[in-house]
N, C-alpha and C positions, 0 to 999 in steps of 0.2 A: 371260225365258221370253216367246215370242209365241204367240199362239193365232189361227189363222186358219180361217174356216169360210166354204164357198160356200152359196149360198142353195138352198133347197128350195122350188120354187115350186108344191108341192101344196098348201101350207099346211093340210092335214087336221087337223093337230094344234096348230095356232097357238093357237087360244083356251085348251085346256088348258093348255098349256106356260105362257102368259102369267100366268094365274090361279094356278098352282102356284110359279111361279118365287119371289116374295118368301116365299111360305109355307116353301118349304125353306130359304131362306137365313135368315130369321127363326129357324128351328130351330136352325140351326147359330150364329147369334148367341148365343142362350140357351147353347148349350154351350159356345161361347168363352168367354163371361163367366163360367159356373160354373167352369171349369177355368182360369182365367187366376190368375197371382200377383199378389196385391194390391200389393205392392211394387213389381214391375216395372209394373204397371199405373200407378201413382202417378208413377213416374219417368218414364215416356214420356208422361204425361199422356194416356192413353186413356181414350175414352168412346164405348161402343158405340151406334149409331145405331139405335132401334127401327123396325121396318117402317112402322107408322103415318106416323112422321114422314119417313121415307125416301120413301115414297109421295107424301106431301103436297109435298115438296121438287121431286121429279122433276116433278110434275105444274105446276110453276110455268115449265117451259120452254115457249115457244111452238113450235108444229109447224113443221118447216122441210121440206116435201116434196122428195123427190128429190135431196137435197143429199147431199154427203160430209162428215160430220161427224166431228169429233175431240172427245174428252170427256178432260178431266183430272180425275181423283180422286186427291189428295193425301192421304195418310194414310187408305188405303182400308180399313184392317183386313180383314175377312173379305169385303169386296165389297159391302156392303149397299146403299149409294147408286149404284154402277155398276148393279147388278141393278135397282133401282127405276127409274133412268134408262131402261135398256134395256127394262123393262116398259112404261114411258111410250110410249116411241119406237115399238114394236111395234104399240101401240095407236091410233097417229096414222092418220087416214083414208088418207093417202099417207105411208106411211114413206120414210125417207131411203134413198138407193141404198145407202149403206154407212157403217159407223160404225167407228171405231177409238178403242179405250180405252188411255189410259196411267194405270197405276195405281202410286202409289208406296207402299211400306210398309216400313218400318225394322224391325219385329218379325218376325223369321223364324220365330216360333213360329205365326204367324198367315198365313204365304204359302201353305202347302198348302189351308186352306180358302179363300183368295183365288182361288187356280187352280181349284178346284173351282167356285166361283161363276161366274167366268168361262167356263167349259166349259158351264155351264148358259144363260148369256147366249149363247153361240154358238150352242146349239140353239135359243133362242127366235127369234134371228135369222135362223136358217136356215127356220124354218117360215113366216116371212112375207116372204121374199125379199130380205132386206137381208145383204150382204156383211159380215161381222164379222172384226175384228182386235182383239187385245189385246196390250198390252207392259206386263209386270209389272216394276217397278224396284225392286230391294231397295235398302236404304241410306237415306242421309239426303237427303230432298227439298229441305232448304234448301241444303246444299252443292252437290248436283247443279244445281239451279236456278240458283244464284248463279254457278257455273262456266259455264253454257250463257250468261247475261246478261253476263257480263264476261270472256269467252274470249280477247277481242282479235281481230286481223285475220283469223287463220288459223282461228280457231274456227268450229265449225259454227254455222248460223243456230239461234237458240233455237227450240224447238218453239212452235208457236202453237195455240190452241185455241178453237173454236167454242163450247164449254160447258165450264163449272167447276162440279163439284158437289163439297162439301167440308163435312167434319167435323174441323177440324184439332185436333191435341193442343192442350193447355192447360196450360201451366206458366210461372211467372216466369223470366226469364233475367238473368243478371248484367250489369252493364255492362261488365265485362270478359270475361265468358263466351264459349266459343267460337262459339256461335249468334251472340251479338250481334256479334261480330267479322267474322264471315262475311256477316251482313246488311249491314253497312257498307260492304263492298265494292260492292254494289250500290246503294249510297245509301239504305239503309233503316235507320230507327232504330226500334226495338221493344223493349219491356219485357217482352212476353209471347210467347211461341212462336207462339202462334196468330194474333197480328197479323203476324208475320213469314210464315206462310203465306199470309194473305189479301194483304199487300202484293205479295209474288212473283206470286201468281196473277193480280191486276190486270196485271202487266206480260207475262204470258205469254198473255193473252186475245185473240183474234182482234178486228178489227172487226166490229162489230154482234154480237159474242159476249156471251151470257148466262152471268151469275155467281150460284150460289146457294149460300149458305154458312150453317151453322148455327153458332154461336159465342157465347160469353159477351157480354153488352150491355155490358160496360165500355169499349168502344172508342167509345161514343157521347159521352162527355164525359172530361174529364181531360187535363191539360197532356201526359202521356206519350203519349196516343194522338192528339195533335193531328196529327203527320204522316201517320199512317193516314187520319185522316178528309180531309185535303187531298188526298192520293192519291186516294180514294174518289171525290171529289167532282170532281177533274180528269179521270179516266178514265172513269168511268160516270155512268150515270144512274139514280138511286134508282127503281125501281119498286113495291117493296113490302117490308113488314116484318111479321113475324108475332111477336106476343109470346105468353109463356106465363104466365098468372095466378099459377100456382103454380110457384114456381122448383124445387120437389122432384119436379114429376112429369113432366117432358119425359125426363129419363134417370133414372127412378126406381130402376132396378137398381143405377144406380152412386152413388147418394145425393149427385148434384150439388146444390150449395147455390148456386152462382152463377146470377144471372138469365140466361137465354139466349133468343136471338132467332135468327130467320131471316131473310137478307137476300137479295132477288132484285134485281139491278142489270144492266145493259146497259151495253155498252162504246161509248164515243165517239159518244153522241148527246146534244143538249141536254138539261138536267134538265126533267122533265116539270112541268106546271103542277099535278098533283094527285100524291099519294102514296096507296096503298092500304095501311092499317094494319088487321092482322086479329088476334084474341086467342082463345086456348082456354086451357081449364084445365090441361091435360096434353096427352098423347099422344093424347086422343080429339079427333082434328081434324075429325069430323063436326059436332060443335056448336061452331062458333065465331061470333063476333061481328066485323063488320068496318065500317070506315068510311073515307071517303076525305077527306083533308084537302088544304088548299093546300099547296104546296111550301114557301111562306115561313113556314108554321107548323112545318114539319121541320126547315129549316135558315133561320135568319133572315138576311135579307139584310146587316146591318151588323155580324153576328157573325164576327170574326177568329179566333175560336177553333173555328168551325165545329160547334159543340155539336149533336148530332142529337136533336131533341125528339120523343118517340113518345107522343102521347097516347093513353091506352087506349080502345078503343070503348065507347060507353055511359056514359063518365065525364064529368061537366062539367069538363073538365081545367084549365080557368081561364086559358088562355093569353090569350084576348081580355079577359076580367075583370080580370087584372093589367096589362093595358096602359095603364091610367091610374097605375100605380105607377112613377114614372121616376126616383126619387132613388136615386142611388148612397150606399151607406152612408158612405162618407167625408165626403159632404155634411150628412150627419145630425151630423157630428162624432163619430162611433161608429166602433169596429173590432171585429172577432170575431177570438178566437185559442183554440189549443187548450189544454186545461188543463195546467198546467205539471208535475204531481205525478205521477211514474212510480213507483207504491208500491214495487216491488220495488228500485228503486234508491234510494228513501228510507228503506229498512226501518230503520236505527237510530234515526230520528226519530219513526216511526210509535207510536202510543199505542191501545190497544184502548178506550180510554174518556176522555172530556175531564179534563182535571186543569189546576191552575195551571200557566202556562207554556207551555201549548198553543194551538193555535188550531184552529178547526174545519176537517175536512178532508171535502168533500164529493163522494159518489160520484154515479153515475146512480141506485143505489137509494134514494138521499135524494130523488129528484124525484117527487113525488105530486101529482097534481092540480093542476098547475100552480104549486107553490110547494114548498117544503123542509120535509120531516120528518127533523130531526136532533136528537139521535144516534139511532139506531135500535136498539131493543132487542134482543138477541140475534144481532146481526150478525156474520157472521165477519170483517168488513171493519175495517180501522181506523177510529176515528171522530175522531182529532184527529192532529195534528202538531206536534212541538216547534217554538216560535218561537225561533230562534238565528240566529246568523250563517251557519252551515252551511246554513240551510234559507231565508235571505232571499230568493234568487233564485226560489223555487218560490211565493212567496206574493203576494197582490195585497192592496191598501188593503182594509179593511172597509166595505161599503156595498152599494148596490143594483146587482145585475147581471142580465142575462138568460141562463140556462143551456139549452142544447140538446144533447140525447144524441148521441153521435157514433155510435152503433149501435142499430138496432132488432131486435127479435125477427125469426126468420125469416119469419114471415106476420102480423107486426103490422099491425093495422089502418091505424095512422098512421105515416108514414116521418118526418115532423119533428115532435118533441115538445119544447116549450119551457116553461120554468118561471122563476118571478121569485125569486131569492136577495135576501130583504129581511130583514136582521137585526133591524131595528125592530119588524117585524110578528111575527116568530118569537122574537123574545127569545133567539136561539141563542147568540151569545157570552156573554151575561151568565148566563142562568138554566141553562145546560148544564154550565157550569165549576162545580168542586167549591167549596164553602163561599161566600165572598164575594168571589170573585176579580172583578177588574174587567172590562169587556167587552173581548173580544180586538180588537187593531187590525187584524189582518190576517185572511184566510182562504185555503185551499188549494183548488184545483179540481183533481180528478183527471183523467189523462190521457183517459178516455173521455167527457169533456164538453168542449164549447166554450163559450165565456162571451163574450158581447157586453161592451165597456167603452167609457167615454168616453176613448179613447187611453190607457189605463193606469189610469184612474181610475174610480169609482162613475158610474152613469148618475142622471139625474134620475128620481124614483120614477114619476111618471106617463107618460114616455116609455117605461120599462122595462115598465111594465103594458100599454101599448098596444103595444109591440112585441112581447110574448109572445103577446099575444092574436092580433095580425096572424099570426104564424108557425103558430099552433095553428089557423088557419081551413083551411076545406076547399079554397078557390081556391089557395091557397101549397102545401098537401100535395101535390093532384093536378098542379099545375103542376111541383114538384120531381120528383115521379114520371115526368113525361113525359119528363124528360132524364136523370135519374139512375138508372142500371141497377144501383146498388149498395145494399146496407142501410145502407152506411156514409155520415153526413152530415159531410163535410169543411167545416173554416173556410173553405178556396176555394170551395166550393159555395155557402157562404151570402154571401160576398163578391159573387158573380155575380149574386144576386138584386137587383131593384130594389124600392124601399121607398116607402110614403106619405111625405109632408113631417113633418118635426118636430111642427109643429102638429097634424097630422092624428092622428099617434102619441099627442100628448098629450090630445088630446080623447078619443081612443078609451080611453086608460088612465083618465081621468077617470069616463067612462062605466062601465067595468068595476068598478073599485074593488079592494078587498084580495082579493077571492077570484075566481079563475078559474070562470068560468060554463061550463055544459055545452055540448058541440058545438053543437046547435041556437041556442042563444044566442049564441055566438061568432058563428056564420056570420049570424046576423040583424043584431048590432051592426056586422059587417063592411059588411054591405051598406047600412045606414043611415048610417054614419059616413064611409065610404070609397066609398060608391056601386058596390062589387064586387058 
C-alpha cells in the first residue's frame, strides 16, 4: 500500500497535529499490546516501543532542511518510530521538501494500525508543507532485503535510505535456520534476528545517512557478534549510545530482561574523536546523565575483536585505572573454565547430603562473602556427588580455586562476584562427610560457576586470595560492565581481562588474609597494593 499526500501551505493546524500525533499512536500501542497474543509475540520477537523512547530516538537525527528524505522502518509494528520521526521532522525550523517512508511489518494483525498511523503522518506533513509518501511492505524484511542486495545483474537497484529508525525483533536463529541461510546469501553471519536486521540496514543506508536503533546490548561483545561489530565500524561512525540503568524499565510492558541500548551512527564518515554516552533509569528520558569519552575508550585501537566499551556516566568506570594491569591470564600460569557438573545430566550420582564415597558439589548458593559455606542446610540442591569412574571427568583435584558466579541477579549491585574455595580453611571435605571418612581428593563445581585453576590443578593460596580480591574490586566490576551487556559472566569474558602480575596478586593475598574484607577495604587495598 502507498500513501501520498500533498502539502497544505496554510499550516494553521500544524502545531496541534504535531503535539497530538504521538499521543494518539501511544494509545494505539497500548491497545495493540493489550490485545496481542503472547505466544505469537514471542515467536516474532516483538517489543513495542513506548512513545518517550521513540521521541528521544527521533530527536537524534540532525535536521536536513529542504531535502528529499527516505526513511526505513524495518519491523515497524504500528508505526510508532515512523510517527516519532515525522513529528521531529515537522518541528525542524526548515522541514524537508518531501519524505518517503518504507515500513516493513511481517505481522498482518498490526498492519491496519500501521496504515492508520501513516495516514496521521501524512496529515502532519501536509500541515507544514512537506510532501509525504509511504510504502507499507508486508512480509519478511530479511528475505526481501537480501533479494534486493543479491538479485543479480537484472535485479532492480536496492533501495537506499537517508535515515533508518528501528526497533528490530529479537530471537535467536539456528545455525541452519532459514533466516540464517538467507542472511548468508548477503554475506551476513548473525546468531540473532536483530543482528541480521541491523546488518542489512547498514547495507541499505545512503552516504551520510543516519541510523538510530534500539536493540539488545549483546552485540557489543562476544565472538558471535564480531562480524556485526566489524561491519558497523567499517560502514558508520559511532556518534552516541544511550544506556538504560534498569534493564526492566525500557520496555516495562513487555517485561524485557535483556540489557537494551540505543545507537546513533552516521554512514561513511571517519570515526569521531569522541562518543557521547548517556543513561536514564528507563523510559523517563527527561532525567538523564551523559558524558563524552574519547573514541579509543569505546573501541580500543589494538582490539581485533572490536569490543564496544560503554562506561556508564557518573561511574568511575576504571578503564584508565586498569591500564596498569597488562598481564594476560596465561602468563600467570592460570586458566579459567566453566564448572563441569551439569546437575540434570549427573542425576544418578547426585546426593542430597555428604556421605562416604562422595565429594563436595559446589553451587553458586554456597558462595558467601568471599568464601564457601558448604553444605547448606535445607537446600533443595544436591550437596555432594559420587566419586566414581562415571564422574571422574566432572571433578577436579581438591585444593584452592577461585570461583566466579556465571549469573548475577537482575539488578544485583555487583556483576563480578568472586570467592575462594579453600578446603583447608573451610574443612569442607573432612568435617562435612559422615563419620570419620578421609578428606575428599576431588571436588565438583556446578555449571553455573566459573573456576580459575593452575592449568587443571589447584592454585597457590596467596595468589588465589589476591585474585579473588582483585576481581571483587570496584574498578574491575565497573570495567567489566562497560563492555559486557549481559548478566552472564562467561569464562571467555574473564580470559579477556588483563591482570596484575603474579607477585602483585601474591602480595595482595597476603594483605587480605583468610577473610574477604568489605568493599571499602577491598578498594583501599587495591589502591595501595596495585596503585589502581
